C-alpha positions, 0 to 999 in steps of 0.5 A: 300464329306466334306466342302471345306476349304481354307488357305492363306499364311498369315494364314499359316505363322501366325500359323507356327510362333505361333507354334515356339514361346515359351509361345505363348498365346493360345488366339492368335491362337484362334483369327487366327482360328476364323478370328478375325480382327487383330489390325494394329500394328506399324510394319504392318502400316510401311509395308503398308506405304512403299508399298504405297510409292513404288506405288506412285513412280511407278505411278507418278513424285514422288521421295520418301525421302526413297531411298529404296522405289525408288530402289524397284519402279525401279524394279517393275515399270510397273508391275500389282498390287494386282492380286488375285490368287487361287490354290489347294492342297488336304488333306485326299482326300479333296480339300483345296484352297489357296487364295492370292493376289500378290503385283506385277507381271511383265513379268516373275517375281512375286514380294512381297514387305516386310518391316521388323525390322530384316532380315536374309537370307532365312527369307521366305524359310518356307513360302507357299507364293512363292510356291502357287503364282508360282503354281497358275500362272505358273510363275516360278520366285519369289522375295521378296523385303525386306526393313530392315532399309536403306537396300534392301534385295532380296530373290529369289525362282524359280520353280522346280519339288519339289515345288508343292510337298513342297506346298502340304506337308506344307499345309498338315502339318498345317492341320494335326497339327490342327487335332492333337491338336483338332482344325481342326473343329474350323478351318473348321468352319471359313475357309469354302469356300462359293460362291467361297471364 
């Protein structure tokens, strides 16, 4: 039995979008595979600040100057924050773990808070995030709460019988692609599970 590796939804999405970019720098892909620390961009910081703002509204007598933060807080108020998840798929007979951290869990809903510069309907359809989180928890309803400008968009997914297969297919597609371009060993070297993670 070979080493057990893992992926995360953000790793999957980063490689997925890298593959679809024209003239994407190869070094960016190498940095992902090698787990090089990523510099926080202005867009990333905006997302972090927005999520912190929502949490502040939820935790106290604070009203944000951002109406979207207040709207999201009204949806997720009373949730459990930042719960870790783990689930697994198989690839060529080997176990591959998927690790993640849920922004918010409330009753029978999982919520993920996003802040983006541009939004189009179905933006997160190709993600494995909602698939992995629903499989790991058994909670069959997931909503992305997406701030774009002064608007809140809600993208909703529900568990059905095809979701586990779709998660398996998407993870396997990523790993097969890494094999086909000769980068699987580089991935496996840096993404091996050690001491449970």
